[in-house]
C-alpha positions in Angstrom: -95.7 -252.7 37.3 -92.2 -251.2 35.9 -90.3 -248.5 37.1 -87.7 -246.9 35.2 -84.4 -246.5 36.8 -82.8 -243.9 35.0 -83.0 -240.0 35.6 -84.9 -238.0 33.2 -82.9 -236.5 30.6 -83.1 -232.9 31.5 -84.6 -230.9 34.6 -87.9 -229.6 34.0 -89.7 -226.5 35.5 -92.9 -226.9 37.9 -94.8 -225.6 35.5 -93.9 -228.3 32.7 -94.1 -230.8 35.4 -97.8 -230.1 36.4 -98.0 -229.7 32.6 -97.2 -233.4 31.3 -100.3 -234.8 33.6 -102.5 -232.9 30.8 -101.0 -235.2 28.3 -104.1 -237.7 26.6 -101.8 -240.6 27.3 -100.9 -239.6 31.0 -105.0 -238.7 31.2 -105.6 -242.5 29.8 -103.3 -243.8 32.5 -105.7 -243.2 35.3 -108.4 -244.9 33.2 -106.3 -248.3 32.3 -105.4 -247.9 35.5 -108.6 -248.5 37.0 -109.4 -251.5 34.2 -106.4 -253.1 35.3 -107.2 -252.6 39.4 -110.6 -253.8 39.6 -110.9 -257.3 39.5 -107.5 -258.3 41.5 -109.7 -257.8 44.9 -113.1 -259.4 43.0 -110.8 -262.8 42.8 -108.8 -262.3 46.1 -109.9 -259.8 49.3 -113.9 -259.2 47.6 -113.9 -262.8 46.8 -113.1 -264.4 50.4 -115.4 -262.5 52.2 -118.2 -263.7 50.0 -117.7 -267.1 50.5 -117.4 -266.9 54.2 -120.1 -264.3 54.1 -122.8 -267.1 53.2 -120.6 -270.2 55.0 -118.1 -271.4 52.4 -115.5 -273.4 54.8 -112.3 -272.1 55.7 -109.8 -274.3 54.6 -111.9 -274.1 50.7 -111.7 -270.6 50.8 -107.8 -271.1 51.6 -107.6 -273.3 48.4 -108.8 -270.3 46.1 -105.7 -268.3 47.2 -104.0 -270.4 44.1 -106.1 -269.2 41.6 -104.0 -265.5 42.2 -100.9 -267.5 41.7 -101.4 -266.4 37.8 -100.5 -262.9 38.7 -97.6 -264.5 40.1 -96.6 -266.8 36.7 -97.5 -264.0 34.2 -93.9 -263.9 32.9 -94.6 -267.6 31.7 -96.8 -266.6 29.1 -95.8 -262.6 28.5 -93.6 -263.3 25.5 -97.0 -264.6 24.0 -98.4 -261.2 24.2 -95.0 -259.3 23.7 -94.8 -261.0 20.1 -98.1 -262.3 18.8 -100.9 -259.9 16.7 -104.2 -261.1 17.4 -105.5 -262.1 13.8 -109.0 -260.6 14.5 -108.2 -257.1 16.6 -104.9 -256.5 15.3 -106.1 -253.3 13.5 -106.1 -251.9 16.8 -102.4 -252.6 17.4 -100.6 -255.1 19.1 -100.8 -253.4 22.8 -104.5 -252.5 22.4 -106.1 -255.3 21.0 -104.2 -257.9 24.0 -106.1 -255.4 26.4 -109.2 -255.5 24.5 -109.4 -259.3 24.5 -108.1 -259.4 27.9 -111.2 -256.8 29.6 -113.6 -258.8 27.6 -112.3 -262.1 29.1 -112.3 -260.3 32.3 -115.7 -259.3 32.3 -117.1 -262.6 30.9 -115.7 -264.1 34.0 -117.4 -261.8 36.5 -120.5 -262.4 34.3 -119.9 -266.2 35.2 -119.2 -265.4 38.8 -122.3 -263.7 39.6 -124.7 -266.1 38.5 -122.7 -269.1 40.0 -124.0 -270.1 43.4 -120.8 -270.6 45.9 -122.7 -273.2 48.1 -123.9 -275.4 44.9 -121.1 -274.9 42.9 -117.9 -274.1 44.1 -116.1 -275.7 41.6 -117.7 -274.0 38.5 -117.3 -270.7 40.4 -113.3 -271.3 40.8 -113.3 -271.7 37.2 -114.9 -268.1 36.0 -112.4 -266.3 39.0 -109.3 -268.9 36.8 -110.6 -267.0 34.0 -111.2 -263.5 35.7 -107.5 -264.1 37.1 -106.3 -265.1 33.6 -107.3 -262.4 31.8 -106.5 -259.6 34.2 -102.4 -261.1 34.5 -102.6 -260.7 30.7 -103.9 -257.2 30.7 -101.3 -256.3 32.9 -98.5 -257.6 30.7 -100.3 -255.6 27.6 -101.0 -252.5 29.7 -97.4 -252.5 30.9 -95.5 -252.5 27.6 -98.1 -250.1 26.5 -97.6 -247.8 29.5 -93.5 -248.0 28.7 -94.0 -247.6 24.6 -96.4 -244.6 24.7 -94.3 -242.0 26.0 -90.6 -241.5 26.4 -88.8 -242.5 29.8 -88.7 -238.8 30.7 -92.7 -239.1 31.5 -92.8 -242.4 32.9 -93.1 -241.4 36.1 -96.1 -239.1 35.5 -97.4 -241.9 33.7 -97.1 -244.4 36.5 -98.5 -241.7 38.6 -102.2 -242.0 37.3 -102.1 -245.5 36.5 -101.5 -245.9 40.4 -104.5 -243.2 41.0 -106.5 -244.9 38.8 -105.8 -248.3 40.1 -106.7 -247.5 43.4 -110.0 -245.8 42.8 -110.3 -249.0 41.4 -109.5 -250.8 44.9 -112.0 -248.9 46.3 -114.8 -249.4 43.9 -114.3 -253.8 43.9 -113.4 -253.4 47.5 -115.8 -250.8 49.6 -118.1 -250.7 46.7 -118.5 -254.3 46.1 -119.2 -254.7 49.9 -122.1 -251.9 50.3 -123.8 -253.9 47.2 -123.6 -257.1 48.7 -124.7 -255.5 52.1 -127.8 -253.8 50.9 -128.8 -255.9 47.5 -126.9 -259.2 46.8 -123.7 -260.8 46.1 -124.5 -261.2 42.4 -125.5 -257.8 41.9 -121.8 -256.8 42.9 -120.5 -258.6 40.8 -122.7 -257.6 37.3 -122.2 -254.1 38.6 -118.0 -255.0 38.6 -118.6 -256.2 35.1 -119.9 -253.0 34.1 -117.5 -250.7 35.6 -114.3 -253.1 33.1 -116.1 -250.9 30.3 -114.3 -247.8 31.5 -111.1 -249.6 30.2 -113.1 -251.0 27.0 -114.1 -247.4 26.2 -110.4 -245.8 26.8 -108.9 -249.0 24.3 -110.8 -247.1 21.4 -109.9 -243.7 22.6 -106.4 -243.9 23.1 -103.6 -244.5 20.1 -101.1 -247.7 19.6 -97.3 -246.4 20.3 -95.6 -245.9 17.7 -93.8 -248.6 15.7 -90.0 -246.8 16.4 -91.0 -247.5 20.7 -91.9 -250.7 20.0 -88.1 -251.7 18.4 -85.9 -249.5 20.7 -84.9 -251.9 22.9 -83.7 -254.4 20.4 -81.7 -251.7 18.4 -78.7 -250.9 20.9 -77.2 -254.4 21.4 -75.2 -255.3 18.8 -72.9 -258.1 20.6 -76.1 -259.2 22.3 -77.7 -260.0 18.8 -74.5 -261.5 17.8 -74.4 -264.1 21.1 -77.9 -265.5 19.4 -77.1 -265.6 16.0 -73.6 -267.8 16.8 -75.7 -269.7 19.6 -78.2 -270.7 17.4 -77.0 -271.2 13.9 -77.2 -275.0 14.0 -81.4 -274.4 13.6 -83.2 -273.6 10.8 -87.0 -272.3 10.2 -89.5 -272.6 12.9 -86.9 -274.4 15.9 -84.6 -271.1 15.4 -87.5 -268.6 15.5 -88.6 -270.4 18.6 -85.2 -270.8 20.6 -84.3 -267.5 20.0 -87.6 -266.4 21.0 -87.5 -268.4 24.2 -83.8 -267.6 24.9 -84.3 -263.2 24.3 -87.3 -263.2 26.2 -86.8 -265.6 29.5 -83.0 -267.2 29.3 -81.0 -263.8 28.7 -82.5 -261.1 31.6 -81.5 -263.8 33.8 -78.1 -264.8 32.5 -77.1 -261.1 32.3 -78.5 -260.5 36.3 -76.6 -264.0 37.5 -73.5 -262.5 35.4 -73.5 -258.8 36.8 -73.5 -260.1 40.5 -72.3 -263.3 40.7 -73.1 -265.5 43.7 -74.8 -263.0 45.4 -77.8 -262.9 43.2 -78.7 -266.0 44.6 -79.2 -264.4 48.2 -81.0 -261.5 46.6 -83.4 -263.8 44.6 -84.4 -265.6 48.2 -84.6 -262.6 49.5 -87.4 -261.1 46.4 -88.8 -264.2 47.3 -89.3 -264.1 50.9 -89.6 -260.2 51.8 -93.4 -260.7 51.2 -94.3 -263.9 52.1 -95.7 -263.2 55.6 -97.8 -260.4 54.1 -99.2 -262.5 51.4 -100.0 -265.7 53.5 -102.0 -263.6 56.3 -104.0 -261.7 54.1 -106.1 -264.9 52.7 -107.4 -265.4 56.1 -107.9 -261.2 57.5 -111.6 -261.1 55.6 -113.0 -264.4 57.1 -111.5 -263.1 60.5 -113.8 -259.8 60.4 -116.6 -261.9 59.5 -116.2 -264.6 62.1 -115.8 -261.5 64.9 -119.1 -260.5 64.0 -118.3 -257.2 61.8 -120.5 -255.6 59.2 -119.9 -255.6 55.9 -120.4 -252.1 56.2 -118.2 -251.5 59.0 -115.2 -253.7 57.2 -116.2 -251.6 53.6 -115.7 -248.3 55.9 -112.5 -249.3 57.9 -110.7 -251.4 55.4 -111.6 -250.1 52.1 -112.0 -246.4 52.4 -109.6 -245.7 55.5 -107.1 -247.9 54.2 -106.8 -246.8 51.2 -106.0 -243.3 53.0 -103.5 -245.5 55.1 -101.8 -247.0 52.2 -101.6 -244.1 50.3 -100.2 -242.3 53.6 -97.3 -245.1 53.6 -96.6 -244.9 50.0 -95.4 -241.1 50.4 -93.2 -241.7 53.6 -91.6 -244.9 52.5 -90.7 -242.4 49.2 -89.7 -240.1 51.4 -87.5 -242.2 53.5 -85.7 -243.9 51.2 -84.9 -240.7 49.8 -83.7 -239.3 52.9 -81.5 -242.7 54.4 -81.2 -244.8 51.7 -82.9 -248.4 50.0 -81.6 -251.0 52.0 -82.1 -249.8 55.8 -85.6 -248.4 54.8 -85.6 -252.1 53.3 -84.5 -253.4 56.7 -87.5 -251.2 58.3 -90.2 -252.6 56.1 -89.5 -255.9 56.6 -89.6 -255.4 60.8 -92.6 -253.5 59.9 -94.7 -255.9 57.8 -93.6 -259.7 60.1 -94.5 -257.5 63.0 -98.1 -256.5 61.8 -99.5 -259.6 61.6 -99.1 -259.9 65.2 -101.7 -257.1 65.5 -104.1 -259.2 63.2 -103.3 -261.9 65.9 -104.3 -259.2 68.7 -107.3 -258.1 66.9 -108.2 -261.9 67.2 -108.1 -261.9 70.6 -109.7 -258.5 71.0 -113.0 -260.2 69.2 -115.5 -257.8 67.7 -113.9 -254.5 69.3 -113.8 -251.4 66.5 -110.9 -249.7 68.2 -108.8 -253.0 68.0 -110.0 -253.2 64.3 -108.9 -249.4 63.8 -105.6 -250.1 64.9 -104.9 -253.2 63.3 -106.1 -251.8 59.7 -104.1 -248.9 60.5 -100.9 -250.2 60.8 -101.3 -253.0 58.2 -102.4 -251.1 55.1 -99.3 -247.8 56.6 -97.0 -251.0 56.4 -98.6 -252.0 53.1 -97.8 -248.9 51.3 -94.5 -248.2 53.1 -93.2 -251.5 52.3 -94.5 -251.6 49.0 -93.1 -248.5 48.2 -89.2 -249.5 49.6 -89.4 -252.9 47.7 -90.6 -251.3 44.2 -87.2 -249.0 44.5 -84.9 -251.6 45.3 -86.3 -254.4 42.5 -86.4 -250.9 40.6 -82.3 -251.1 41.3 -81.7 -254.1 40.4 -82.6 -254.4 36.7 -80.4 -253.3 34.4 -80.7 -250.9 31.5 -80.9 -253.1 28.4 -83.5 -255.1 30.8 -85.5 -253.2 32.5 -89.4 -254.3 31.5 -88.2 -257.8 31.7 -86.0 -258.7 34.6 -88.9 -256.3 36.7 -91.5 -258.8 35.3 -89.6 -261.2 36.8 -88.8 -260.1 39.8 -92.5 -259.1 40.8 -93.3 -262.7 39.4 -91.0 -264.5 41.6 -91.9 -262.1 44.9 -95.1 -263.2 45.3 -95.1 -266.8 43.9 -93.5 -268.9 46.9 -96.5 -266.9 49.3 -99.4 -267.8 47.2 -98.5 -271.2 47.4 -98.4 -271.3 50.9 -101.4 -269.3 51.3 -103.7 -271.6 50.1 -103.2 -274.1 53.0 -103.9 -271.0 55.7 -107.5 -271.9 56.0 -106.2 -275.7 57.1 -104.1 -273.7 59.6 -107.2 -271.9 60.5 -109.6 -274.6 61.3 -106.8 -276.5 63.2 -105.5 -274.1 65.0 -107.3 -271.0 65.5 -106.6 -267.5 63.8 -103.7 -266.8 67.1 -101.9 -269.4 66.0 -102.0 -268.7 62.4 -101.3 -265.2 62.2 -98.3 -265.6 64.8 -96.9 -268.6 62.3 -97.7 -266.2 59.3 -95.3 -263.3 61.5 -92.4 -265.5 61.9 -92.5 -266.5 58.3 -90.8 -263.0 58.2 -87.9 -263.1 59.9 -86.0 -264.9 57.4 -86.4 -261.7 55.0 -85.2 -259.8 58.0 -82.0 -262.2 58.4 -80.9 -261.9 54.6 -81.5 -258.0 54.2 -78.9 -257.9 57.3 -76.5 -260.2 55.4 -76.8 -258.1 52.7 -76.5 -255.1 54.3 -73.3 -256.6 55.8 -71.8 -257.9 52.3 -72.5 -254.7 50.6 -70.6 -252.6 54.0 -67.2 -255.5 53.4 -67.5 -254.5 49.9 -67.4 -251.1 49.9 -64.7 -251.6 52.6 -62.4 -253.5 50.4 -62.8 -251.4 47.5 -61.5 -248.3 49.2 -58.9 -250.1 51.1 -58.0 -251.2 47.4 -58.2 -247.3 46.0 -56.2 -246.4 49.3 -53.5 -248.9 48.6 -52.8 -247.6 44.9 
């Protein structure tokens, strides 16, 4: 999700700040956020619970983590969503047509998953899962673009807030709701009902309006030097070749070149930190649900603790993270978040040793989900501070994709490690994977301190 980095254009009163949540497009983001959040757990956490519940081997479950890499590489086809009009649905507008197509894809994939028996055709299930994940990632691209273009920058905070609320409600439905349905009926019915829930997004698409054309073009009208650079760089090309070259340069190359040019060599360190910050958390996450199943917890118990109580703890962690960033600054809280991410993985090792102990289960979820909310808020604030005003949306999309890609790749091997060495060793190993991020943050803090000290010395000398 793209986070605006600039401040609002003017100070609003409390009444004006509250009334913004009554605006139709702000309300619409609640339902669009729901349609964005629903598919995610159904191809990740909830899916791993289904697979383990029906007896699929943990090694094979681990491989399913690679399907969720589609969320990490969505930047590869984001330019297509951003520039190409769909021929049949284009009457709805560029953003709404892509969202509608993506939501239809999610529904078809979920219906396909519900009609597949994992123990008989795991490959077919993985194919339908990929359709859901790809369609969901495409929906994220178009939805994020709609959010930015639909309202002025001063309203983006309200748009983001209602989006997050809708997303969390969807996580509750796709998590606890799906588990309850699976416990009392079947996994097939659970996924069929989740497919029906996606019509919340489709109905919303036909109610909301497409953003005005002026918003779509505002990002390209203020940088004439950049346009001149593009014209000079591709002056030797003609026709389609030039269009493709310019499109690729503007969408992919230019945001990276601006970032590296602005920060210099330290950009490499920052990119390494982005890729490693959530590494231990993502790798650990694939085996969390199989652990609950193997320890003998009932699906309803898992739903109550992880999906209901756990969501509350995420919200608490998110709020505390926001307050702490305001009070103590980003870097110190980024360091604290990295320490919490690494250390809470050890709590899962404690749970594995404790067995079917509800107290240990609640303690584990409390610490882990609070950390998820806290570290997530701090990381979003940090990534937002790195973006340039001319490339906020694109650079944030690139950062967020890079943020999850290393973890998604390594997570695919998690089942092999658990089967070979056990849960305790796995969670200890995943905790150790958080150490590099801690060291990189300390390095960056020292670099910033020395840079600031040098700058003050130069000012004093002058």
